[in-house]
LUMNUNU-397983 format. One record per residue: x, z, y of N, C-alpha, C in turn; residue in one letter. Coordinates in steps of 0.1 Angstrom, whole numbers, plus 5000, padded with zeros to 4 digits. Layout:
N
XZYXZYXZYA/...
This chain:
753
494953755885494753895900495853985906M/496654035895497654145897498354115906K/498553945903499753875909498853855923Q/498353795921497453815942497653915948I/497454015943497454145949498954205955D/499354105936501154175948501454085953K/501053965962501953885969501053905980Q/499553985978499254055993499654156002I/499854245990500954395997502254325999A/502954235994504554216000503654126009E/502754036013502653966029502154056035T/501554146037500954216044502354296051K/503454346042504554416046505254356055K/505554186048506154086060505554066069A/504254076072503554036082503754166093L/503454286091504054366095504954406105A/505854336095507854326099507954216109D/507454106108507053966117506454076130A/505454126128504654116141505854216152H/506354356141507254436149508254336158K/508754216148510154126151509654046166E/508254036166507953926180508054036191T/507254136188507254246197508854246204R/509354286196510454316198511554226206A/511354116200511753976212511353916225V/509853966226509153936236509753986248E/509854156244510354226253511554196256K/512354206247513854186251513554036260N/513053926262513153796269512153846283Y/511053926282510753966298511754086306S/512854136299514254236304514654146308E/515254026301516153916306516353796312N/514453766314514353666321514453606338A/516053636337516053656352517153536356S/517253446362518053366368519153426379I/520553436379521553486386521653366397N/520753396409521053296421522453266427R/522953386425523853376439525553336437Y/525953286420526353246417526753136406E/526653056416526652876410526752876399I/528152936393528052876379527352966370D/527053076374525753136359524553116360D/523952986373522852966370522352906361I/523352776357523052766346523252816330A/524752906327524553016320523053066315E/522453156332521753196328520053106322S/520053026327519252926324519452926305R/520152856302520452896289520352986282A/520653086285520253216280518753266279M/517853176290516553216290516153136280I/516452976278515952936267516252946256E/516653006251517353046241516753156233Q/516153286241515253356246513953306238Q/513653216250512353186251511753106234R/512553046230512752986215512953056208Q/513753216207513553296200511953356196L/511453396209510153456209509053336202V/509353166202508353066203508653096180S/509853066178509853096162509353266157R/509353326164508953476156507453436159A/507153346167505453396169505353296155A/505853186155505153086147505353186126E/506553226131506753296116505353366116S/505053436124503753566124502453466119E/502553356126501453256125501053186110T/502353186103502253136088502253226083I/502453346081502353426074500953496074L/500353506090498953536084498153466080R/498153306081497753176072497853226056R/499353266051499353286041498453386031Q/498453496044497553626042496053586038L/495453506046494153456045493753376032K/495153296029494653206016494753306005T/495253406004495553495991494453575993L/493853626001492653716003491853625999Q/491453496004490353385996490653375984N/491653345977491653355963491753465951L/491553595962491153705950490053665953K/488853695957487853645953487153535946R/488253415944487753325942488953235934T/489753275926490953215922490953075920P/490453035913490252925906488952815902Y/488352765897487252695895487052625886F/488452525882488652455875489952455863G/490052425849491152455840490952315833R/492352225832492452145823493352175816I/493352095802494752105793494951965790D/495951915794496551805792497451775780I/497951695775498951625767499951525771Q/501251575778501951435785502751375770D/502951265776503551205763504751265760P/505151275748506651345744506951485743G/505451545749505651725746505151725735K/506051855730504751935715503851965716D/503552065728502052095726501352055742K/499952095747499352065756500152205762P/499352155781499752305793498852225792E/498352385803496952445805497052445819T/496252425830496352425843495352435849L/495352595861494252595869493752535881Y/492752465882492352415898491852535905I/492652545918491452625932491952565943G/491252625955491352605965492352615971T/493652645966495052665971496152705964A/497452655964498852705951498752815948S/498852885937499453005939500853015926L/501953065932503253015925503453195920M/504553215907504453305896505853405907N/505953455906507153555911508153455914D/509253435907510253375907510453255910D/508853195916508753065921509152985911K/509252975898509452825888508052795884T/507152845888505952775878504452785886A/503952745885502852735895501752795882F/500952915885499452985884498252895887L/498752865894497052755905497352625910I/497052535903497252415913495952405923Y/496352365935495752305947495052175944D/493552205946492752105944493051945948W/494151955958494151835964495751795956R/496651855952497851805942497051705934A/498051645928498051475925497351515908P/497951605904497251635890495651665889I/495551705900493551785904493351665901S/493851555904492651405899492251375892G/492751455879492551475864491351525863V/491251625868490051725869488551645874Y/488851565889487451545892487751405886Y/488651325882488251185876488151135862N/488851235856489251225841488051245830G/487751175819486951225808487551265801T/487551275787488251335777489251255771L/490351225768491151095760492351075771G/492250975772493550915781492850915795E/493950955804493950955819494950915825V/494750845833495650785846495950825859R/496550915864496050955879497350925884Y/497450925898498650855912498950985916E/500250945916501451105921502250955933T/503051025940504051015951504850865939P/505350885930506450855921505850735914N/504250715918503450575908502450655897G/501750545894500650605882500950695870I/501050785868501650865855500050885847R/500350865832499450915821499750975812E/498651055812498451205804497251195789T/497551295783495751275773495251385779V/493851395784492651545785492551565771L/492451705772492251735761490751875764I/491051915774489551995775489452005789K/488352005794488252055813486852145810K/487652255818486152365819486352415831R/484752435835484552475848484452595851Q/484152715858483852845863482852865871F/482752945876482353015889482453175889T/483053185898483753315900483753385913I/483053525915482753555926483253725926K/484153765938484753845939485753915925D/486653815921487553805907486353825897G/485453825894484653845884484653715879R/484353645864484053515860482453485857I/481153445867480053465862479553355856V/480353235853479853135846481453035841N/480953035832481852965824481652845816M/481852705812481552625801482452505802F/482952435790483652305788482452185790D/482752105798482751955797483151875792T/482951725801483051605800482951535811N/482251575819481351495829482451545846E/482551485854482751525865483051685864T/481951735871481151835870479951895867V/479851955859478951955852477252015859G/476251955853474851985864474952165866D/475552245854475352395853475552445867E/476852375870477352445883477352385895L/476552265897475752215909474752305912L/473952335901472552365898472452515904Q/473552605903473852695906474452735921A/475452615927475352585941474252555949A/473752445942471952365952471452475954L/471052545940469952655944470152755953G/470852815956471052875969470652845979E/470052975986469552936002470852886008Q/470152826022471152776030471552836042N/472752886047472752916063473452876070D/473852916079474152826098475552776096Q/476152776083477052726080477152616070Y/478052486067478252446056479352476050M/479352466036480452546028481052436023H/482052466014483152366015482552325999N/482852205990482152195981483552155970I/484852195970485852155965485652185948V/484552265944484552335928483452205925A/482752125933481852035927481751895932T/482951875933483451725940482951635928I/482351545932481651455920482851325919Q/483151195910483951095908483550985923Q/482750985922482350915934482950955952E/482751095949483751165964484751175963Q/485551165952486751205951487751065956N/486750985951487550825955487550815974D/486850895976486650875992487751025999I/487651075990488851195996490451145991I/490451075985491451065980492150875986R/491350815993491650726000492350726007D/494350676010494950666017495350466020T/495250406015495350266017494250216029H/492750286030492150156035492650226051S/492250076059491950116073490850146084D/490050066070488550096072487750166062L/487150246060487050306053485050336053L/484250276046482750306054482250386041I/481350476044480750546035479050546036V/478750456029477150456030476650516019Q/475850636025475550746015473950796021G/473150756006471850816011471650986018V/470951006020470751146024470651256015A/471551386015471951456006472551435997G/473651315998474851295989476051335990S/476251425997477351506003478451446007G/478051316014479351246022479451326033K/478851376044479651476054480751556044T/480451606034481351726026482251656025S/481951546015483151496012484351456025A/484051386034484851356047485151476050V/485151576049485551696056486851776046L/486451736032487451756024488551596026Q/488551496025488951416027489851456041R/489551496051490551536057491251636057I/491151766047491851856038493151806038A/492351676030493151606013494651556024Y/494351476033494851376045495951476051L/495551606054496351686063497551716048L/496851776036497751786026498951726022Y/497951606021499151446016499851426025H/499251436036500951376050501251536058S/501351616052501451726055503251716068R/504151626066505051636074504551556086T/503951456084503551326094502151306103A/501551426098500051466102499451586102L/499051616117498451726121497151726126N/496551826123494951856129494451786145A/495851776152495051736165495151596170D/495551516155495851376153494851336149Q/493951396144492451366139491251386146I/490351296152489351346160488051276149V/486951406149485351346145484651356157L/483851266153482751196165481751266152F/480751356161479451446155478951406165S/477151376154476051316161475551466171P/475951546172475651686182476251826182N/476351846194477251996193476452076179R/475252096174474452166165475552136151L/475752016151476351966141477751996137F/478352046153479852076150479652176146S/479052246154478852456145478652436132H/477752386130477352396110478752336103Y/479552296105480652206101482152306099I/481752396115483052406114483852536107S/483252586099484052676085484152646076Q/484152496072484752416062486052426063V/487052346071488552296067488752456065L/488852546077489552676076489352776063P/487952726057487652786044488552726035S/489252606036490752566030491652526034L/491652666042493452646049494152566060G/492952526063493452436075492852406085E/493552396098493152396111492052306114R/490652336120489952246124490452086130N/490252006129490351866139489851896149M/490051816162489151776169488051696172R/486751736175485551746176484951686189Q/484151586189483851566201482351486196V/481051486207480351406205480251286212T/479451196211479651036219478851086230M/478451126234478151186249479351306261S/479651346247480951426254482151356255G/482751246251483051126250483551086265F/481951046263481550886275481850996287V/480751126289480951156301482251216306R/483251236297484851276302485551116311R/484750996308485450876314484350836320R/483450926326482950866337482451016350F/484251096350483751216360482651176373E/481651286377481051256386479851176387G/479451126372478151076369477551106358L/476551116356475751186345475251076338Q/475751076332475750936318474650986310V/473350876307472550916299472850966283E/472651046279473051036266472251036256N/472850996239471950866228470450976227I/470051096227469251126227468151096239F/468351106252467751086263467650906260E/468350846256468250716250467150696244R/466950776231466350746221464850816229Y/464950896230463250936241462650786249E/463750776259463250646262462850536258K/463650476245463550356238461950336231R/461750456228460350466225459150396227Q/459650406248458650356259459050256261R/459950176257460650056266459949966255A/460149826272459449706261460049636254S/460149516246460449446238461649376245K/461649346260462549256270463349386270Q/463049496274464249626276465049616267D/464749596254465249646241466349556236Q/465849416240466349296240467949306245R/467649326262468349336271469949436266I/469349586260470049696255470949636247A/470149536238471049496224472049376227D/471449296237472849206239474049286248F/473549346256474849436262475949486253L/475149516243476349616232476149516224E/476149426223476849336213477849246211S/478549216201480349156201480449096210Q/479048976212479348806222479848896235P/478449036241478949046255480349126254A/480949206245482149216246483549156249M/482949006240484348926237484348866253S/482848866254483248796273483948836283D/483749036281484449086290485849086289I/486349006275487748996276488048886282H/487148786280487848646285487748646298R/486448756305486148736323488048776329Y/487848876321489648936326490648876328V/490848796314491748726317491948646323T/490548546326490248446344490048496357H/490548576356489648656367490448646379L/490148536392490748526399490748616412M/492048586416492748696429491548726437D/491048666440490048706452488348756445E/488648746432486948786427487448936422Q/488748976429489049156424487949186433L/487649286432486849426444487249566446Q/488749516457489149636459488449726472F/489049836466488549956477489250016485S/488550026499489350116509489850246501N/490950316505491150476497491050506517I/490650636510490150726524490450816525T/491050876533491451056542490951116547F/490351196545489451316557488551226570E/487551106560486751026566487250956574G/488350916570489350776577490050676565R/490450546569490350486558492250506560V/492850496549494350546543495350456539F/494450326532495250206528493850116530F/493050016540492249916537492049836524T/491149796522490849726509491749616511A/491549526522492449406523494049436522E/494449536528495849576522495949586509H/495449656502495749696489495249536481I/494749436484494849316477495749236482Q/496049256496497649176501498749196487G/499249336486500049416478499649326462L/498649336459497949296444498749126443Y/497949086457498648896453499948876454Q/500548956458502148916459502748986444K/502148996431502649086419502448886416Q/503548866405503448716398502148676391P/501648596396500448516389500548556372N/501748496369501948496351502048626348A/501948706355501548846344500348916345M/499948956335498649026329498249076344K/496949086344496349146353496449346355A/496549386340496749576337498149546344A/499249456340500649496339500849476358N/500149406361500049346379499649506387R/498249556381498049706386498449836384M/499749836375500549916371501649906384V/502349776385503349746399502549786410Q/501349766416500449776425500149926430L/500450016417499950146417501150236423K/502450126420503650176419503950186435N/503650056441503949986455503450096460Q/502050146460500950226468501850386468L/502250396459502750526458504250516465I/505150436464505750456475505450436486R/504250326493504150346502503750466506E/502950526502502650676504503450756507L/504750746498505550796502506250816517Q/506350716522506650666533506050736544R/504650676543503650746554503250886553R/504150986544504051126545504551156555V/505651086563506751126568506051076584K/505350976583504950986599503751036597K/502751086591501751176589502151336593E/503351346592503751526591504651506610A/504551426617504051386629503351406639K/502251376630500651386640500651516645K/499551496651498751636658498151696646D/497251586640496551696628497151796620W/498451756613499551866606499651976613V/499951936629500252066635499252156638A/497552096639496952206639496752256626K/496852216619496152296607497952386602E/498452356609500052426604499652576613L/499252556625499052636633497752746630D/496752706620495752776617496252876602S/497352836599497452886584497953066586L/498053126578497653266576499253296569D/500653386574501153456566501253406556T/500753436544500953396530501053306526Q/499953176533499753026529501352986534Q/501853056549502852976552504353016538L/504353136536505253196526505353116519H/503853086508504252986501504352826504N/504052796515504852676517505952646521L/506952736520508752766522509152736508Y/508352736499509152736482509952836482G/511552736479512252846476513052856484K/512852806498513752806511513152946515K/514052956528513453116535513653076551T/513453156560513453116575515053066580V/516353176571517453146570518453056569D/517552966563518452826555518252716568D/517452746579517252646588518252616599F/518552556606519652566618518552636629R/517652566629517352576645515352536638D/514752576651513552616649512752466645E/513152326650512652196645513252206635D/513952226630514552176613513452236609E/513252366611512052456602510452426602Q/510352366615509052296617508952146610Y/509852056611510151956604509551996588A/510652066585510652066569509052126563Y/508052236570507152276569505852176573L/505752086582505152016582505051846570A/506551856565506351736556505551826544Y/505751916542505851996529503951976533R/503752036542502152046545501551886542W/501951826549501351676549501551596534A/502051686526502551626512501651676508K/501551796506500551866505499051786503R/498651776516497351726520497551616512R/498051526512497851426510497851366494L/497651516488497751456475496751396467R/495951416475494251366474493851256475I/495051166485495651016486495850926468V/497551066466498450996454497051006439A/496051106441495251126430494351026432D/493950966441493250836442493850716439A/495650716440495950596433495650606423I/496050706414496650736401495250736393Y/493950696397492750716391492050596393N/492650486403492550366404491450376412D/491150456423490150396431490250366439Y/491350246439490850116448490850006443F/490150066434488849916427487449946421I/487049866428485449926433484949886412D/485349946403484849926392483449866389I/482549966393481149906392480749806398Y/481749766416481249646418481549526413S/482649546397483349486392482449406381Q/481549516375480849516368479449416367Y/479149486382478449426385478449226383T/479349196391480549076392479748996376N/480149106369480349026354478649026349W/477949126349476749076348476048986351L/476748946365476048826368476448696366R/477848676360478348566356478048526340Q/477548636335477248636322476148566312L/476348446306475648326298474648416291S/473448376294471948526284471548416272L/471548486264470548406248469448356255P/468948286249467548216253466548346252K/466248426245465448506242465048606257E/466148576263466248676279466148626290I/464848686298464448606306465448626321H/465548516327466448596338466248636350Q/464448666352463648736359464148896356N/464348946345463849076340465849106339E/466649006336468449036339468549046351W/468249006358467949076379467349186380Q/466449226371465949366375466749486369Q/467249456357468249496349469149566363M/470349486363471349516372470649546386I/469449546390468749646405468749736401A/468349796388467649926383469550006382N/470649886376471849966375472649986389Y/472349916394473049936413471750056419S/470450086412469750196421470550326413N/470550316399470350446387472250506398E/473250426402474350426403474450506420L/473150456424473350536441472850696438E/472150706426471550846421472450896412M/474150866413475050906405474750916390H/473650846385473550806370473750656365R/474150686351474350546342473550526330L/473050416325472050416313473850436305E/473350476290474150446276474450326279M/473750256274474150066274475150016279M/475350066293476349976298477350086301H/477650196292478750236287480250216285A/479650096270480950006262481349946270A/480549856278480949776277481949786297P/481349876305482449936316483449966312L/483450126304484450086299485449996295M/485449896287485949816280486549726289Y/485849736302486249616316487349726322L/487049846326487949926331489349926327R/489449956313490449996308491349826308D/490749696302491649586302491949546312L/491049586328491549566342492449656347L/493149706342493749876347494649886340M/494449876324495349916316495750006308G/494550126311494350256309493050256297T/493750406295492050446284492250416268G/493550416268494250376256494650526249Q/494450586237495350736232496150646220N/497450646216497950616208498450736200H/498150846205498550966192497651016182S/496450956187495650966172495850886162F/495550956149495750876139494750856127K/493950906127492350926122491550946130Y/490150826130489350846133488250836129V/487350966125486050986123484650986126F/483650886119482350896128481450906124I/480550986122479351046114478150956125D/477150976113475950886123476350746123E/477150666119477350526124475850456124M/474950496119474050386122473650406134Q/473550496141473150576159474450456168D/475750426162476150356169476450196173Y/476250156187475950026184477449946182S/477349816183478449726179479749756191V/479049756208480049766216480849886215A/479850006212480850146212481650136201M/481450056187482850056179484249986184M/483349876191484749786195485549876208I/484849936215485550046225486150126219Y/485850166206486650306196487550296193L/487450116187488950076185489750026192H/489349996205490449956213490950106222H/490550226225490850296228491750396218A/491050366202492150446194492950376185F/494350286193494350166188495250206175P/495750276176497050356159496050406153G/495050436152493850496143493650406126A/493650476120492850436109490950456110K/490250456107488750466107488550516095F/487350616094486450606085485250656088T/483950586087482750566090481750626083V/481050706087480050736076478750736083L/477450706072475950736077475550696064G/474150656070472750666061472250516066D/472050396067471450306072469750336074S/469550406063467750446059467150526070E/468650566076468350706088468550646097Q/468350526103468650426114467450466122A/467250546136466250606142465850476153L/467350416159467250326166467050196162F/467450146152467550016149467149936133K/466649866127466249806114467449876100P/467149816092467649906083468849746079L/470149786073470849696072471649736060E/471749626050472549636038473849696038L/474349826030475749826032477049726030P/476349616026477549516025477249466037E/476349456047476249326056477049436066Q/477249576066477949696079479249666071L/479749666060480849606056481549526065L/480649376065481249276070480949246087E/480349316093480149346102481349446113R/481549536104482349676110483849576107L/484249526099485249476091485949406103S/485049296110485349216118485149266133K/484349376137484249466149485349506147T/486549596139487349676140488749606135L/488249446128489549386126490649456115V/489649486105490049596096491049496087A/492049516082493149446074492649486057K/492549656056492049666041490749786043H/489949706043488149776044487949836031P/487149946030486849986017485550046017N/484150006010483350036014482750136000L/482750236000481950325990480650395996I/479650345988477950385981478150515975S/477050585981476950705971475350715972L/474550705960474050665959472950785950R/473650905949472651025940472851115955R/471351145953470951255964471051395959S/471751465961472151675957471051755965Y/470451745980469951815988469151895983R/467951795979466151825979466351855962S/464951915964464851885945464251745943T/464251705933463351605926462151535934K/461151675933460351595939460251585956E/461151605962461151585976461851405978I/462751465968464051285969463151195965T/461951235955461151075946459951075962D/460151155964458751115976459551045989F/461151125992461351026004462150895995A/462150865983462450725980461850635980K/460150695979459550585980458750515990A/459350616001459350586017460050406014L/460950416010462450306012462050196006L/462150076010462249946006463349945995P/464049995994464849975981465450115981D/464550165980464450365975464950335959G/464550235952464850285938466050295936D/467250275943468250245945469250365946Q/467750475947468750625950468250695939I/469650815930468750845922469351035929M/468251105923467951195921468451335916S/468751405920469351515909467951635903F/468051615891467051695883467251845885T/467551895901466552095905464752005907R/464552135901462852085902462552195911H/461052185920460552255930459252175930G/458452275941457252235942457052085948Q/456052055950455551905954455251875965R/455951825975455751775993454351755995P/453751866003452551876006452251816018A/450851756021450451626035449351716037L/449151746048447951806054447351756064L/446551696058445651626071444551616075V/444151656087443351776098442751676107R/441551686115441051636119440551656139S/441851786139441651796155443051856157S/443451876172444451916173444452126169T/442952176171443252326164443252346152D/442752226145442952256129444352236126A/445352106138446752076132447552246133V/447052276146447452436152447652516138E/446152556134446252656123446952596109Q/447052446110448152446095449552476097A/449852446108451052486114451752636108L/450652656116451152846117450752866105Q/449852836096450152896076451252866074D/451452726075452752656067453952776072S/453952726084455452856086454952986081V/453853086084453653186073454253196064E/453753136055454053096042455453076039K/456252996040457852916042458553046049Y/458253186060459353266066459253376057Q/457953386046458453496036459253456029E/459453366022460253316011461653236014Q/461653206028463353106028463953186045Y/464853166042465853216055466053126066E/465652966062465552876075463852846074T/463452826084462552736082461952636095V/462552486092462852396106461452336111A/460652316117459752246124459952146132V/460252026123460451846132459651786137L/460051766148458651686161459651556159T/458851456165459351346169460251336183K/459451416190460451436203461151516207N/461351596220461551706225460251766232Q/459651656236458251726243457451796235E/457051706220456651796211456951876206Q/458451916206459152016200458952166210A/458752126226457752236230457152276228Q/455852156228454252236225454552326213Q/454952286201455052326187455652456191A/456652506203457052646200456452716210Y/455952626216454752746227453752806218R/453252706212452252776196453052886189Q/454252826186454652936174455153076180L/455553066192455853186197454953336201R/453653246200452953356202452453436191R/452653396178452353426164453853476157Q/454553456161456053466152457253506168F/457953626158459053666167460053596165S/460753556156461953476153461853366154N/461153226164461253126164461953096181V/462952966177464352956184464052776187H/463752756201463252576202464852546205L/465752456199467152386199466652276207L/468152236217468052126221469352076221D/469551956227471351876226472051966233M/471452106238472752156245473252296238N/472152326230472052406216474052396207D/474752526206475552486200475952556186T/474552666184474752756171473452726167E/473052716147472052706143471052866139L/470852926147470253066142469553036127P/468853186125468353166109467053196118S/465553176105464353196114463853046113G/462753066125462152976127462352896136I/463352726135463752636142462652546149L/462652506157461852396161462852286170V/462752196164463552106170463151926171L/463651846181463351716177464451646162P/463151536159464351496144465951496145V/466151386156467151366160468251426161Y/468051606164469251666165469451716152L/468651686140468451766130469351656121A/469851556125470451456116472251556107K/472351526097473451566095472951736083G/471751776088471851896092470651876077L/470552026072469952096059468952246062E/468052266053467152376060466352416048F/466352536039465752586032464152516033D/463452496039462352436041462152356056S/461152226055461052176066459252126064V/458852166078457352116080457352006090I/457251896089457151766096455951766105A/455851756119454851766130454551676131Y/452851626125452451516130452751396128D/452851386114452951226111452051146111V/451251106122449851046122450550926126S/449450816124449950696128450050676142Q/449250736148448750736164450250796168A/450550866167451651036172453550906165N/453450856154454250756150454650586156L/453850586159453650436164454950416178K/455250336179455950316182458050356181G/457550376169458850446166459250346151T/460550346148460650306132460250436126D/458750426122458550516112458850556099E/459250446094459750486077461750556080I/462350526088463350626093462750756098G/462250756107461650896112461051006100M/460150936089460151016079460851026070L/461650976069463250926055463751056064Y/464251056072465251156081464551266076T/463151296085462551416083462351486069M/461851426059462051466045463051506037A/464351426044465551446034466051606044T/465751636053466251746060466051896051R/465051886043464151976032465051986021A/465552126015466452146003464952195993M/464352285994463252345986461852325992H/461252286000460152316005459752196014D/458752076018458152016025457052046025L/456452006037454652006042454751956055T/454251856054454251746065452151756066M/452051776084450851806087450951626099I/449251626095448951436102447951506111S/448051486120446151476134445751406134N/444951336123443651226120444551126110G/444550996108444950896099446450926100Q/447150886088448550926082448950826080V/450250786090451250686091450850596083S/450950456081451350366072452350376065T/453750436071454950466065454950476047A/453750576052453450696036452650626028I/453450536022452750386012452050456006N/451550355995450350405979451450485967E/452850385974453450485963454150595962K/454350635977454950745984453850835983A/452550805983451550905983451250975969S/451950915958451350945946452651075942R/453151105956454451235948453751325960Q/452751305963452551435975450951495965L/451051605972449851725972449151715985T/448051625979447451595996445651706002I/446251766008444851826013444151776025E/443051756021442151636033441451706039H/440951706052439951796056439151656064E/437851646064436651556066437451506078L/437851356083437751326098436451246099I/436051286114435151266119435351176130R/
């Protein structure tokens, strides 16, 4: 602690000096950032001086940022310097070494020895994976061996040891019990002090190009994956930065919930995006159905509609797009006019003619690139012609003094021989500026009608026998009608993006090195294929729980590995299954296990609490009273009370009722980005990945849950609860709550008439 205090004082002084230096450099830069435009020889020299000054500013600011980060790390260490200790005896050494493990490294004054080792350092693997006796651990120079003599664990708060014990396990129950017994707040916490061995395997895997983490609810898979990101940034510090990692989150609430984990470990957050956000950016101007709207609609969809959606988002359909683009004939391409101010600037026929002049042996995408280059060159020639037309003269006459001044650029009135030369210059500049919209249309591929091209692909697609031709034609008509309204259904998103990218040679980002996908069970095969195409240089880590599939049937982890390995063409796939659940009490986990056909494989953690309650009521009024009573009971005990419903409509009903009785009620929807405390009402699909102190499942009756995957729905609802769970049923209870599950409940019946 003395060493940390000393280093904090030194860092604060260095930071103050660095800040002063940055201000001085910036002041000097602003005073000298001008170019001598009168002497030709001085221009280059002035520019060189400005560039030199700019680099000085950049370096000074970077030094300040590094020191600020260093200070934050030291302040975090002051609160909790370390959480683990290992005593090891290396071969050939006379006596054992004592090493302390913490969230960051700390060296002594003269930088000759580590006082604390970062949890990601190679030697720290012994703490997480080793049991007493001979152990092996991986280092950059290969496998090393040592003897683990002691493993000690600590809970330290504000520099004071509050718990300490020796163990032979990865992390003893005492430490976990204390961590899991705490109330939940709006952020997820880093779990470096309580990482289990199987979680450590996920974190330190640097070999797999496809890592699948199949984890039961509350098994710590999301936490482990966030620590994995922190580990990768540490392990590949010179070759990887946070901007080269993207995480696909299930929703914006989840993004907020996990936002503090990496900063608490001294790392910058990776990029985060929801699937809806990712798709929406690729279809500017279209309102793309999001995953939740799709889920709500799928509850009402016919079996035939579901089969069509499943086929469109399958491997065969995506493979057919590849075949279609490869064998596409020139005359089958759907070219479009490029217009300017309501008139046709380049006709579709002209564009098609230019395309057909490209060598047939070239790929379609390469021919498109050549076509774009030709159109840009032709546009440059056309600008000169357009500059001489009347519309340019009229628009120039209407410009005010400021607009004309801006149009001159670096020139002045004195730079022209006469008025004709001056006018020709301004007319060209104005025509070029106005025709930028045509250049944008070329760059953005508007000369191809990709939506009509997609319709042509749909019409030629060979259908499986379970899909009827008349329903397929109706789907195509619906697609066209929705497009007229600037809307697009999610089932078309992946195939349409794939068709556009393959045809135009666009859409790929080679800069990303890692892609993480959470709640993978809600992603179609087509979307996984598209993401692999969009990030061709990235290794994939996908995580989820097949038991929480709200959209499709259960899938065994081994089947998932085989399917995704083929889909993502993985050379080094790896599957890690997490079967122990830590989030909920034993009583809640035992109930959730009993819902599942393979629930016996889930291991519950021995933290006890109340048995889950099932309140069976016979009328809407009685259900509303039960909801009110349950909320009242829980809000006195807990920070967060979540009321989970089947869909958004029911969430609104429950919210309207509760806000009449309680003041701190919040209705959450897909646009919310923060998770407040108090009483939260939300549909179950928005609760994915989140956890709450107490959960009330609203209307688990057979009538209400009909048409959903009832088991997945109930399992997801139940496993959001950390400490307490109550379910309310309006009438006959869903058959998904089987006899085995019922035995885990306290059931309170009201006579159903």
